[in-house]
Steps between C-alpha positions, in 0.01 A plus 500: 500500500571755774858594588465320837382185327783499246753524784337198666472313171871536432604412855262202501618364166708236685248302707549163667219273382454166677856523629655577161650839416357658186622804308280671245806676355746208491408367156564762233177442304285481815674804645435706188133394508480593871644844426260559211205398719609742773561810291849442367613460141629146543843550345804293597682807633198601706479150646868498602472845657174415679647180647783702652263769628274235657794336677613832643150611600438163668810548714406859589144411604624200702750727674814317383604802292442872536315721251820638338549150352227599252711788365626289211141447382415871482849631418420593139145624555384856543177694484434803284233752604232611255277799574182559307145625558426197718797560728823315559568143396824305508624283216728208585797489266672161504621227266200293391657177632526665843161675508291222659750436782550871565123554518475214753775654714331842482169339602675319788650830619160670486350209695784508753447870560120494498449179698820436696543147631194364319690310231674203658591135462253234610569383857501134390872416474423246226321760287678734259206733441437857613188674621374854503319549830196714437345429841429784740714347776794422266544159662456261207772236496412262221487528123180295526313421819343200326838348414794626704302633796311178557814289452700699751215510753448123464873442542513712817192321637658161429823605672310631805292184538805278450698699760209508745446125458851425610 
């Protein structure tokens, strides 16, 4: 899974399905399985730390918190340089229960810098998902055109025809 995709996977781990909020990390056993399937270790400590990181990242991407709110997630992490015949590489040094969440935050920061404004919440107010706009025009609004886009367009059409009809 690419770094961009793991950021989206974590942010989108709380979907609303048929009007009911779901949370892939809410149940301890399910949350540990989710982490293992997405590159984590699946430990209880990792799950607790990842839940907190997801909540903070969600708020930052939605714009209800600023990036410094993520400081607590990366506070104990640092990178150590290693030089060899192949050049420079950086090793992330962090507690193993914090590694997955820290790697997600680092991937988010790289995405934010490399593709500013492209990671955003779906424009459907009833949807909790995020999208990464890879379009040339950077005008995508929906997590899924087939689901949220069509719903919102149909709703606007219905409102226009109802208003026009009196």
